[in-house]
N, C-alpha and C positions, 0 to 999 in steps of 0.2 A: 057163235061158232057155226061152221058149215061143214059139209062132208069134204073129204079130200078131192081136189079137182086136178085135171091135167090142163095146164095153162100154156098156150102158145105165146112165146115171146116174139113180137114182130117189131121190126125196125130196119134201118138201112143195113144192107149187106153189100150189094153191088153198087147201089146208088152213090154217086159222087166220087167214085174211085177211079174212073177212067179205065176200069178193068185191071188195075194194078193189083197183083196178088197180095202184096204186103198191106195195102190199104183195105182190101177185102178181109184179110186176116184180122186187122185192127177192128173193123166193124163187127166181125164175129166175136171177138173178145168183149166188145161192149155189150152185145146181146147176151153172152155167157155170164157177164157180171151180174145179171138179174137172176140167174138160175139158183144160186145158193139162197138168197133171201126168200125166193118163192118156196124152195124146199123147206126152209126153216119155218115157214108159215103152215107146213103140213101138206103141201101140194107137190105135184110132179111137174117140173118145168119141161118144156119142149121147145126146140128151135127147129124150124123147117130144114135148115141146112144140115143139122145133125142126121136127119134121115135121108135127105136128097143127095148129099155129096157121095156117100158110099154107093148109092144107086147109080149115080152118074159114072163113077169109076167102074162099076160092074158092067155098064153099057159101053165101056171103051173110052170113057172120058169125053171131054168136049170143052172148048174154051167158052168163056162167057159170051153170050150172043149167038153161039152156034145152034144148029137145029137140035142137037142132042141136049145141050144145056137147057134150051127153052122147053124141050119136051119133058124134062125131069124136074127142074127146080120149082117153079110155081105150082105145077100140078101136085107135087108132093105136099106142099104146104096146104093146098086146098083139101087134099085127102085127109091130112092130119086134122084139119078143122072139123071134119065130120066126127072125130073122136075126142076132140077137146071140149072143155067145159067153159072156156073163157079165153080172152086174149089180153095180154099186156102190150100196149103200143108204146114203144120207146120213142123219144124225140128224134127228129131228123127226117128229111125228105126221103120218101121211098114209095114209089107207085105200088110195088108189091105188098108192102106192109099196109098201105091204105086199102088195097084190095082185100087183104086178109080181114081188116076191120069191117069192110062193107059186107063180106060174106058172113062174118060172125054175127053182125047185127041182123042180117037177113034171116039167120037161123035162131035169132032170139038169145044169142049168147052175150054175156056181159063183156064189156070192153073197159079196161082200166088204163089210165095214163100215168099212174105212179104206183110204186110198190105199196105205199101206205094205204091205197084204196082197196087192195086185195084183202078180203076177210081171212082170218086164221081158220084153219080146219080144226075140228074137234080131235080129241085124242085118238091115236091109232087103235 
């Protein structure tokens, strides 16, 4: 058993969608599907878009690929990584998720590729 961790869930969000909002929402749903199992293991799941999308709206919004979008989305994930204890990398092509993994490894954080690899936390 380990202490409770904040775990960033990284995987495709915008990648492969052609910036179609419905496809991006489907990708977010796939990321979110990992949240409950992580929570059940005693940890706090985090997804960069959960933090970045409200920030982007607060900045007046911005379409994928716009200057505002690029200024908020990936930098938010990078800032979150400074507070996270590990990364779950879900399958699928994603330059952003690959970069999250690189940053995590640079900071000595564990990277898991399956929920079963994440250790359970001790009792609260």
